[in-house]
N, CA and C atoms as an extended XYZ file, in Angstrom:
255
Properties=species:S:1:pos:R:3:atomname:S:1:resname:S:1:resid:I:1 pbc="F F F"
N       -17.771      -15.532       -3.535 N   MET     1
C       -18.701      -14.448       -3.717 CA  MET     1
C       -18.881      -14.124       -5.189 C   MET     1
N       -17.838      -14.252       -5.963 N   ALA     2
C       -17.933      -13.888       -7.382 CA  ALA     2
C       -18.967      -14.737       -8.108 C   ALA     2
N       -19.031      -16.027       -7.811 N   SER     3
C       -20.000      -16.880       -8.507 CA  SER     3
C       -21.430      -16.542       -8.085 C   SER     3
N       -21.649      -16.249       -6.823 N   LEU     4
C       -22.973      -15.855       -6.355 CA  LEU     4
C       -23.374      -14.517       -6.963 C   LEU     4
N       -22.440      -13.602       -6.988 N   GLU     5
C       -22.680      -12.293       -7.593 CA  GLU     5
C       -23.081      -12.458       -9.066 C   GLU     5
N       -22.348      -13.282       -9.779 N   LYS     6
C       -22.623      -13.528      -11.197 CA  LYS     6
C       -24.010      -14.154      -11.384 C   LYS     6
N       -24.341      -15.121      -10.542 N   GLU     7
C       -25.637      -15.792      -10.638 CA  GLU     7
C       -26.789      -14.810      -10.411 C   GLU     7
N       -26.688      -13.999       -9.388 N   ILE     8
C       -27.741      -13.026       -9.089 CA  ILE     8
C       -27.894      -12.035      -10.232 C   ILE     8
N       -26.775      -11.521      -10.726 N   ASN     9
C       -26.813      -10.547      -11.818 CA  ASN     9
C       -27.362      -11.160      -13.102 C   ASN     9
N       -27.071      -12.429      -13.362 N   SER    10
C       -27.544      -13.080      -14.585 CA  SER    10
C       -29.052      -13.311      -14.556 C   SER    10
N       -29.632      -13.300      -13.357 N   GLN    11
C       -31.070      -13.510      -13.229 CA  GLN    11
C       -31.836      -12.198      -13.062 C   GLN    11
N       -31.163      -11.089      -13.374 N   GLY    12
C       -31.828       -9.792      -13.346 CA  GLY    12
C       -31.714       -9.040      -12.038 C   GLY    12
N       -31.069       -9.627      -11.059 N   GLY    13
C       -30.875       -8.932       -9.786 CA  GLY    13
C       -29.637       -8.062       -9.834 C   GLY    13
N       -29.359       -7.424       -8.744 N   THR    14
C       -28.151       -6.615       -8.633 CA  THR    14
C       -27.376       -7.071       -7.414 C   THR    14
N       -26.172       -7.524       -7.635 N   ALA    15
C       -25.310       -7.953       -6.536 CA  ALA    15
C       -23.906       -7.434       -6.793 C   ALA    15
N       -23.305       -6.918       -5.752 N   VAL    16
C       -21.945       -6.410       -5.832 CA  VAL    16
C       -21.232       -6.852       -4.563 C   VAL    16
N       -20.010       -7.289       -4.688 N   SER    17
C       -19.242       -7.633       -3.492 CA  SER    17
C       -18.038       -6.707       -3.402 C   SER    17
N       -17.611       -6.465       -2.191 N   TYR    18
C       -16.466       -5.603       -1.924 CA  TYR    18
C       -15.526       -6.334       -0.983 C   TYR    18
N       -14.256       -6.192       -1.210 N   THR    19
C       -13.257       -6.748       -0.305 CA  THR    19
C       -12.729       -5.609        0.549 C   THR    19
N       -12.913       -5.741        1.857 N   VAL    20
C       -12.573       -4.665        2.784 CA  VAL    20
C       -11.941       -5.268        4.029 C   VAL    20
N       -10.936       -4.614        4.560 N   ASP    21
C       -10.403       -4.999        5.868 CA  ASP    21
C       -11.376       -4.450        6.904 C   ASP    21
N       -12.214       -5.311        7.449 N   VAL    22
C       -13.273       -4.864        8.346 CA  VAL    22
C       -12.754       -4.360        9.691 C   VAL    22
N       -11.476       -4.538        9.950 N   THR    23
C       -10.897       -3.986       11.174 CA  THR    23
C       -10.418       -2.557       10.964 C   THR    23
N       -10.500       -2.080        9.734 N   CYS    24
C       -10.083       -0.716        9.408 CA  CYS    24
C       -11.335        0.132        9.180 C   CYS    24
N       -11.668        0.969       10.146 N   VAL    25
C       -12.884        1.773       10.084 CA  VAL    25
C       -12.916        2.629        8.823 C   VAL    25
N       -11.801        3.183        8.426 N   GLU    26
C       -11.760        4.033        7.230 CA  GLU    26
C       -12.107        3.244        5.967 C   GLU    26
N       -11.597        2.024        5.836 N   GLN    27
C       -11.948        1.194        4.678 CA  GLN    27
C       -13.431        0.848        4.673 C   GLN    27
N       -13.971        0.555        5.829 N   VAL    28
C       -15.400        0.252        5.934 CA  VAL    28
C       -16.214        1.481        5.533 C   VAL    28
N       -15.830        2.632        6.034 N   HIS    29
C       -16.524        3.873        5.701 CA  HIS    29
C       -16.465        4.152        4.200 C   HIS    29
N       -15.289        3.999        3.605 N   GLN    30
C       -15.146        4.233        2.162 CA  GLN    30
C       -16.011        3.270        1.351 C   GLN    30
N       -16.029        2.006        1.730 N   ALA    31
C       -16.845        1.023        1.016 CA  ALA    31
C       -18.325        1.340        1.173 C   ALA    31
N       -18.751        1.697        2.369 N   ALA    32
C       -20.159        2.025        2.610 CA  ALA    32
C       -20.574        3.252        1.812 C   ALA    32
N       -19.704        4.232        1.725 N   THR    33
C       -19.979        5.430        0.925 CA  THR    33
C       -20.104        5.067       -0.546 C   THR    33
N       -19.207        4.214       -1.029 N   LYS    34
C       -19.247        3.772       -2.424 CA  LYS    34
C       -20.547        3.023       -2.725 C   LYS    34
N       -20.944        2.142       -1.824 N   VAL    35
C       -22.194        1.395       -1.998 CA  VAL    35
C       -23.369        2.369       -2.078 C   VAL    35
N       -23.415        3.309       -1.159 N   GLN    36
C       -24.504        4.287       -1.127 CA  GLN    36
C       -24.560        5.074       -2.434 C   GLN    36
N       -23.411        5.488       -2.936 N   GLN    37
C       -23.360        6.266       -4.174 CA  GLN    37
C       -23.751        5.422       -5.387 C   GLN    37
N       -23.297        4.195       -5.439 N   GLU    38
C       -23.524        3.347       -6.617 CA  GLU    38
C       -24.878        2.644       -6.609 C   GLU    38
N       -25.354        2.262       -5.416 N   LEU    39
C       -26.544        1.411       -5.345 CA  LEU    39
C       -27.683        1.980       -4.507 C   LEU    39
N       -27.408        2.969       -3.692 N   GLY    40
C       -28.431        3.479       -2.784 CA  GLY    40
C       -28.341        2.802       -1.428 C   GLY    40
N       -29.452        2.858       -0.698 N   ASP    41
C       -29.474        2.298        0.655 CA  ASP    41
C       -29.250        0.788        0.648 C   ASP    41
N       -28.556        0.314        1.654 N   VAL    42
C       -28.324       -1.122        1.822 CA  VAL    42
C       -29.608       -1.748        2.347 C   VAL    42
N       -30.108       -2.751        1.643 N   THR    43
C       -31.309       -3.456        2.088 CA  THR    43
C       -30.981       -4.850        2.600 C   THR    43
N       -29.879       -5.415        2.143 N   ILE    44
C       -29.398       -6.700        2.642 CA  ILE    44
C       -27.898       -6.573        2.848 C   ILE    44
N       -27.440       -6.946        4.016 N   LEU    45
C       -26.023       -6.885        4.327 CA  LEU    45
C       -25.579       -8.259        4.800 C   LEU    45
N       -24.660       -8.855        4.060 N   ILE    46
C       -24.080      -10.130        4.482 CA  ILE    46
C       -22.717       -9.797        5.065 C   ILE    46
N       -22.646       -9.870        6.354 N   ASN    47
C       -21.458       -9.466        7.091 CA  ASN    47
C       -20.857      -10.738        7.676 C   ASN    47
N       -20.065      -11.447        6.875 N   ASN    48
C       -19.618      -12.770        7.289 CA  ASN    48
C       -18.123      -12.854        7.587 C   ASN    48
N       -17.550      -11.769        8.034 N   ALA    49
C       -16.134      -11.796        8.390 CA  ALA    49
C       -15.932      -12.646        9.638 C   ALA    49
N       -14.860      -13.416        9.636 N   MET    50
C       -14.558      -14.253       10.793 CA  MET    50
C       -13.072      -14.570       10.817 C   MET    50
N       -12.526      -14.625       12.011 N   PHE    51
C       -11.121      -14.972       12.187 CA  PHE    51
C       -11.022      -15.967       13.328 C   PHE    51
N       -10.319      -17.040       13.093 N   VAL    52
C       -10.039      -18.004       14.157 CA  VAL    52
C        -8.562      -18.360       14.123 C   VAL    52
N        -8.043      -18.638       15.266 N   ARG    53
C        -6.658      -19.099       15.377 CA  ARG    53
C        -6.734      -20.457       16.040 C   ARG    53
N        -6.519      -21.517       15.252 N   PRO    54
C        -6.635      -22.845       15.861 CA  PRO    54
C        -5.569      -23.035       16.937 C   PRO    54
N        -6.028      -23.051       18.149 N   ASN    55
C        -5.112      -23.179       19.273 CA  ASN    55
C        -5.956      -23.450       20.521 C   ASN    55
N        -5.362      -24.003       21.498 N   ASP    56
C        -5.999      -24.163       22.791 CA  ASP    56
C        -6.311      -22.768       23.323 C   ASP    56
N        -7.527      -22.545       23.787 N   PHE    57
C        -7.952      -21.225       24.247 CA  PHE    57
C        -6.961      -20.600       25.225 C   PHE    57
N        -6.447      -21.374       26.145 N   LEU    58
C        -5.536      -20.830       27.152 CA  LEU    58
C        -4.146      -20.539       26.605 C   LEU    58
N        -3.904      -20.921       25.338 N   ARG    59
C        -2.596      -20.669       24.736 CA  ARG    59
C        -2.642      -19.510       23.734 C   ARG    59
N        -3.806      -18.911       23.539 N   ILE    60
C        -3.922      -17.777       22.618 CA  ILE    60
C        -3.261      -16.573       23.266 C   ILE    60
N        -2.402      -15.901       22.506 N   ASP    61
C        -1.770      -14.713       23.083 CA  ASP    61
C        -2.697      -13.502       22.939 C   ASP    61
N        -2.353      -12.427       23.609 N   VAL    62
C        -3.197      -11.239       23.669 CA  VAL    62
C        -3.432      -10.644       22.280 C   VAL    62
N        -2.423      -10.609       21.442 N   GLU    63
C        -2.582      -10.047       20.093 CA  GLU    63
C        -3.570      -10.852       19.261 C   GLU    63
N        -3.492      -12.169       19.330 N   ASP    64
C        -4.453      -13.000       18.607 CA  ASP    64
C        -5.873      -12.794       19.141 C   ASP    64
N        -6.005      -12.684       20.467 N   MET    65
C        -7.332      -12.459       21.039 CA  MET    65
C        -7.878      -11.109       20.595 C   MET    65
N        -7.032      -10.103       20.532 N   ARG    66
C        -7.493       -8.786       20.044 CA  ARG    66
C        -7.970       -8.875       18.604 C   ARG    66
N        -7.233       -9.607       17.769 N   LYS    67
C        -7.635       -9.748       16.373 CA  LYS    67
C        -8.954      -10.513       16.276 C   LYS    67
N        -9.094      -11.573       17.051 N   ILE    68
C       -10.338      -12.343       17.059 CA  ILE    68
C       -11.516      -11.434       17.432 C   ILE    68
N       -11.358      -10.643       18.479 N   LEU    69
C       -12.433       -9.750       18.906 CA  LEU    69
C       -12.677       -8.634       17.889 C   LEU    69
N       -11.613       -8.090       17.311 N   ASP    70
C       -11.769       -7.035       16.303 CA  ASP    70
C       -12.545       -7.524       15.091 C   ASP    70
N       -12.212       -8.710       14.609 N   VAL    71
C       -12.866       -9.238       13.407 CA  VAL    71
C       -14.240       -9.818       13.732 C   VAL    71
N       -14.331      -10.627       14.769 N   ASN    72
C       -15.548      -11.383       15.032 CA  ASN    72
C       -16.625      -10.610       15.794 C   ASN    72
N       -16.247       -9.523       16.443 N   VAL    73
C       -17.231       -8.765       17.223 CA  VAL    73
C       -17.276       -7.307       16.762 C   VAL    73
N       -16.196       -6.595       16.949 N   ALA    74
C       -16.205       -5.153       16.688 CA  ALA    74
C       -16.506       -4.821       15.230 C   ALA    74
N       -15.986       -5.591       14.297 N   SER    75
C       -16.184       -5.270       12.883 CA  SER    75
C       -17.647       -5.351       12.473 C   SER    75
N       -18.404       -6.258       13.068 N   HIS    76
C       -19.823       -6.370       12.730 CA  HIS    76
C       -20.567       -5.102       13.142 C   HIS    76
N       -20.215       -4.574       14.298 N   PHE    77
C       -20.777       -3.309       14.762 CA  PHE    77
C       -20.400       -2.177       13.809 C   PHE    77
N       -19.129       -2.082       13.461 N   VAL    78
C       -18.649       -1.007       12.582 CA  VAL    78
C       -19.324       -1.070       11.221 C   VAL    78
N       -19.407       -2.247       10.625 N   VAL    79
C       -20.035       -2.386        9.309 CA  VAL    79
C       -21.516       -2.009        9.376 C   VAL    79
N       -22.212       -2.444       10.391 N   CYS    80
C       -23.636       -2.096       10.524 CA  CYS    80
C       -23.832       -0.588       10.693 C   CYS    80
N       -23.015        0.034       11.526 N   ILE    81
C       -23.131        1.472       11.750 CA  ILE    81
C       -22.900        2.235       10.443 C   ILE    81
N       -21.891        1.868        9.683 N   HIS    82
C       -21.557        2.607        8.461 CA  HIS    82
C       -22.460        2.235        7.283 C   HIS    82
N       -23.261        1.194        7.411 N   SER    83
C       -24.122        0.767        6.313 CA  SER    83
C       -25.539        1.308        6.398 C   SER    83
N       -25.874        1.958        7.488 N   GLN    84
C       -27.228        2.489        7.572 CA  GLN    84
C       -27.372        3.756        6.735 C   GLN    84
N       -28.590        3.999        6.284 N   PRO    85
C       -28.827        5.204        5.460 CA  PRO    85
C       -28.637        6.481        6.252 C   PRO    85
């Protein structure tokens, strides 16, 4: 992300990246608030969080499945909700 951010900024655009634990609603909320204060409304959101556990599907334990669902499904909802104006 840093190289893309640098490239966009060097060409006159504005790009900022944030590192956030997307499974933590409070961190997402804090980051979204910071973005709103520093940049205004979000017009483009790249929400590319993903978690995989290489394993046979039937061998994944419940905790790993919860993490997969939290990161790959629930976090996208949370980030979108907190990123709207």
